[in-house]
N, C-alpha and C positions, 0 to 999 in steps of 0.2 A: 427808639421810635415807638409811638403810642398808637395802638389799634384797638378799637372797641373798649376804650377806657382801661387798657392794660398795656404795660410796657413790654414790647416784644423785640426780638432781634429781626433783622431784615429777612433771614432765612425762614423764621417762623411766620412772619407777616405775609410772605408771598403766597403760600398755599391757601391761607385763610382769605386773602384778598381775591385770589383767583376764584375760590369757591363762591364768595359773595358776588363777584362779577358774573359768574356762571348762572347763579340763581336769578339775578336781575335780567340777564338776557333771555333765560327760559321763560320768565314771567312776561316779558315784552313779546316774545314769540307766541305764547299761548293767547295773549290778548289780541294780537294782530291776526292770528289764525281764526279766532272767533269773528273778528270784523270782516275778514275775507269771506267766511262762510255766510255771514249775514248778507253781504253785498251780492254774493252769488244767488242767494235765495230771492232777494228783491229783484235782481236782473231776470231770473227765470219767471217770476211773477209778472214783471212788466212785459216780457215776451208773450206770455200766455194772454195777457190782456190785449196786447196789440193784435194777436190773431183773432180775438173775439170782436174787435171793432168792425162794424158794418157800414159801408157807404150807402147813401140814399139815392133814389131815382125820382126825378121830377119831370113832369110833362113839358113839352116845348109848345108854345103858343105862337100864333101868327095874327097879324092885324090886316084886315081887308076893308075896303070902302064899299059900302052897299047903298042902295037906294038912290033916289033922284038927287038928294042933297049930299050924297057921298058921306054918309055916316061911317065912322070908324068902328069896326066890330072885331073883337078878339076871339079867336076860336082855336081849340087844340088842333095840333097837326097830327096827333096819333104817335108821335115820336117822343122818346125820353132821353134825358141826359143824366150821367152819373155825377153826384155831388160827393166829393171826398169827406170822410168823417173829420171834423175839425180837431178832434183830440189826437189824431195820428202823429202829427209833427212833434207835439210835446212828448208823447210816449217814446218815439224814436230817439229824441234828444236825451231823455232820461236813461235809456238803455246804453247809449254811447258813453254817458258820464259814468254809469256803473262799470262798464268794461275798462274805461280809462283808470278808474280808482283801483279796480281789482288788479290790473296789470302792475300799477305802481306798488301796491301792497305785496304782491307776490314777489317782486324784485327785492323788497325789504326783507321778506321772509327768507329768501335764499341767502341774503347777506347775514342775517342773524343765525341761520343754521350753520353757515361756514364758521362764524366766530365761536359758536357753541362747540362744534367739533374740535376746533383748535384748542380751546380751553380744556376739553376733556383729555387731550394728550398732555397739556402743560401741567395740569394739577398733579398727576402721579410723579412726574419728573421733579416738580418742586418739593413734593413730600419726601421723595428719596434724598434730595439734596439737603433738606432740613434734618432728616434722620442721620445723615452722615456727619453733619456739623454737630448735632447733639451728641453723637457717639464720641467724637473727638473731645468735646467739652467735658463729658463725663469721665473720660479717660484721664484728661488733664487734672480734673478735680480729685480723682482717686490718687493720682501720683502726688499731688500737693498735700493730700491728707495723710500720707504715710509718715509715721514718726521716724525721727533719725535713728540710726542703729546705735545700740548701747556701746559705751566705751569698752575696749578690750581689757580683761582683767590683768593686773600686774603679774609679771612672770615670777614664779616662786623662787625663793632663795635656794641656791644650790646646797645640797646636803652632803657633807663629807662623812663617808662611812669609815669606821675604824678598820684597820687591816685585819683580815680574816685568814687564818691558816686553813687551807683546803687539802684534805687528804685525797689521794687518787681515787676517782670514781670507778663504778663498775664498768662504765663505758671505756674508760682509759685502760682498764685491765683487760677488757675483751675487745678492744678496737679492731684487731685483725679479723676476727670472725665476723664482726659486724660489717666490715668493709667488703668481705667476700659476698655476704648475703645481700648487701645493698647493691652491689654490682649486678648480681643476678636479677634482682627486682627491677633495676633500671633498664636492663636489657629487655625484660618482658614488657615494661611500659612502652619502650620505643617500638617494639613489634606491634603492639595494639594501638598505638597513638595514631598511625596513618589512617586506617579505616575509620576510626572514630572522628578524626578531623574532617574526612570527606563527608561523613554523615551530618556533622554540624554545619558544614558549608552548604550542603544541599537543603537542610532545613531552613537556614537563613535566607537562601535565595527564594525558596517557596514563600516564606513570610513576606519578603520584600515585594514579590510579584503581587501577592494578595493585597498588601497595603496600597500599591500603585493602582490596582483595579478599583479599590474603594475610593481613592482620591479622584480618579477620572469619573466614576459613576456619580459621586456627589457633585462634581462640577456640572455634569450633564443634567442632573436633576435640577440644579439651581437654574440652569439656562432655560429648561422647560418651564419652570415656575415663573421666571422673570418675563418670559415672552407672553404667557397667558395674562399675567398681572398687568403688563404694560399695554397689550393690544386687545384684551378681552372686554366684554361688555360689563359695566358696573351698574346693575339695576338699583334703584333707590330701595333702602331698607325699611324695616328690618326683613332679612331673608334668613331662612333656615335650610341650607343646602342638604338635600337628601342623597344618600349614596354611601359608598365605601370610602373610608378615610385612609389616605396614604400619607403618613407623617414624613416630614423632612427633619432628620435628626430626632429630637424628642417630641416634635409636633407641638401641640398647644401646651404652654407652660403656665403654671399657676400664677406667676407674677406678671402676666400680660404679654409675654413674648411668644415667639415660635411661628412656624409656617407649616402648612399641610395642604394636600389636595383632597377634594371630595369628588369621586367618580360616580356619577349617577346615570340613570337611564336617558335623561335628556341633556344633561350638561356635565362639563368637567370644570370644577371650581379651583382656583388658586387663592387660598385664604392666608392672610398675614395678620396675626394677632396685633391688636392696637389698644390694649387695655391697661398699659402702664400709666402711672400718675402723670408723667411728663408728655404722654402722647396726646395728639389732637383727636378727640373722640368724635368731632363733627363729621369726619370722613367715614365712620363706621356704618356698614350696611349689612353686616352679618352678625347674627346672635350667637354668643358664646356663653361659657360658664361665668365669665367676668364682665368687663365693660363693653366688649364687642370687638369686632375685627373688620378689616377691609377685604373685600372679596371681588374678584373678577372672574368671568366665566366665558367659556366657548361652547358651541354645540358639541354634543357627544360625538367623538371620533374614535373608532376602534384602534387606529394606528397610534394616536396620542395616548390612549389608555394603556396599550401594550408597552409603549416606550416608557411611560411613567413607572409601571410595575417592574419592568426589566431593570431600570436604573435604580429603583428603590431597593430591590432585592440585592443587586450588586454592591450597593453602598452600605449594607449592613455589616 
């Protein structure tokens, strides 16, 4: 499958396509938000102009017949009537059109925001799926690249030694004394073996418990990281998180891998290095010593910070 003039797998194409779709939707949302703001300004201006329109007053005249020949004479009655401003109907119609357009555009804005939020959750999931497929492919490539084992060397020909005449050794001549001394030594070893065996068993149990504690702590630390990374806010980069670094395992690695937390005064960051040659650098929003990393953050929370420190210390 070809994407942006480059042949890619479906797993690699999906996060890039989602990111492109997200950028297009955000561009549409920003343009529409500016249009709504402009319409609201024009509507407010029309309302102010409507308030400024003044009606006019004109006198009321009457016609009477006067004189012998009954001439018609028009005279004011002293009363006045209100004449509505002729611009008022047009301004009211314009305000109604503004409100109608604003309502339609705000509905479209709500739909775009819902789509943007959905893509914000889909992109990290697609990225993790791509990384899992990539890891499997790398493992398969490493397995395929291993050379076959060398053939076993041929077994050496048996060597037949000439018969040797052996004289009785010192052990043979003093075997009885050695047997008695060996028996005493064996008895002493048996007496000391039991407490020594208990000590070794106790040491082994302690080490096993410690290993289990480390395993559980590393799992809990990974769960804390994954939750912040999946549900946290991902501000556009570049960002340089400030605070205390809590590594997971080795933390940031020179070849572009690794994970770590940054616990600061305002935020807690979960940062995953994304600087390997095969990584998609377009998602990077955190500055590192290499190509960059992907980071998500939550507001500073003392309970979260204590949990991260506790599990990190237990995992060492």
